[in-house]
C-alpha positions as CSV (number, residue, x, y, z in Angstrom):
1,M,18.7,47.5,70.6
2,M,15.6,48.0,72.7
3,S,14.3,45.2,74.8
4,L,10.6,44.7,75.5
5,R,9.3,43.8,78.9
6,P,6.4,41.4,79.5
7,T,3.2,43.2,80.3
8,P,0.8,41.7,82.9
9,A,-2.3,40.1,81.3
10,K,-4.6,42.1,83.6
11,K,-3.2,45.4,82.2
12,V,-3.5,44.2,78.6
13,I,-7.1,43.1,79.1
14,K,-7.9,46.5,80.8
15,D,-6.3,48.4,77.9
16,V,-7.9,46.3,75.2
17,T,-11.3,46.7,76.9
18,K,-10.8,50.5,76.7
19,M,-10.4,50.1,72.9
20,G,-13.9,48.5,72.7
21,F,-13.1,44.8,73.0
22,K,-15.3,42.6,75.2
23,V,-14.4,39.2,76.7
24,V,-16.1,36.5,74.7
25,R,-14.8,33.5,76.6
26,Q,-12.0,32.1,78.5
27,R,-10.6,28.6,77.9
28,G,-7.9,27.5,80.3
29,S,-5.3,30.2,80.4
30,H,-6.4,32.1,77.3
31,V,-8.9,34.9,77.2
32,M,-10.7,35.5,73.8
33,M,-11.8,39.1,73.2
34,K,-13.9,40.4,70.3
35,H,-14.5,44.0,69.0
36,P,-17.9,45.0,67.6
37,D,-16.3,45.4,64.1
38,G,-15.3,41.7,64.1
39,R,-11.7,41.8,65.2
40,I,-10.7,39.1,67.6
41,T,-7.7,38.8,69.9
42,V,-6.5,36.1,72.3
43,I,-4.6,37.1,75.4
44,P,-2.6,34.4,77.2
45,V,-2.9,34.7,81.0
46,H,0.2,33.2,82.6
47,P,1.9,34.0,85.9
């Protein structure tokens, strides 16, 4: 069975930005990102 490693939030935000998402807002430790076609994703930023 394959185990997944945690990915740093900075790398996730960088990769998702390359896909066309933009940071809409940050509330506490969560960054909300939105794509021009309407998709939304929330990325938790924890140490």
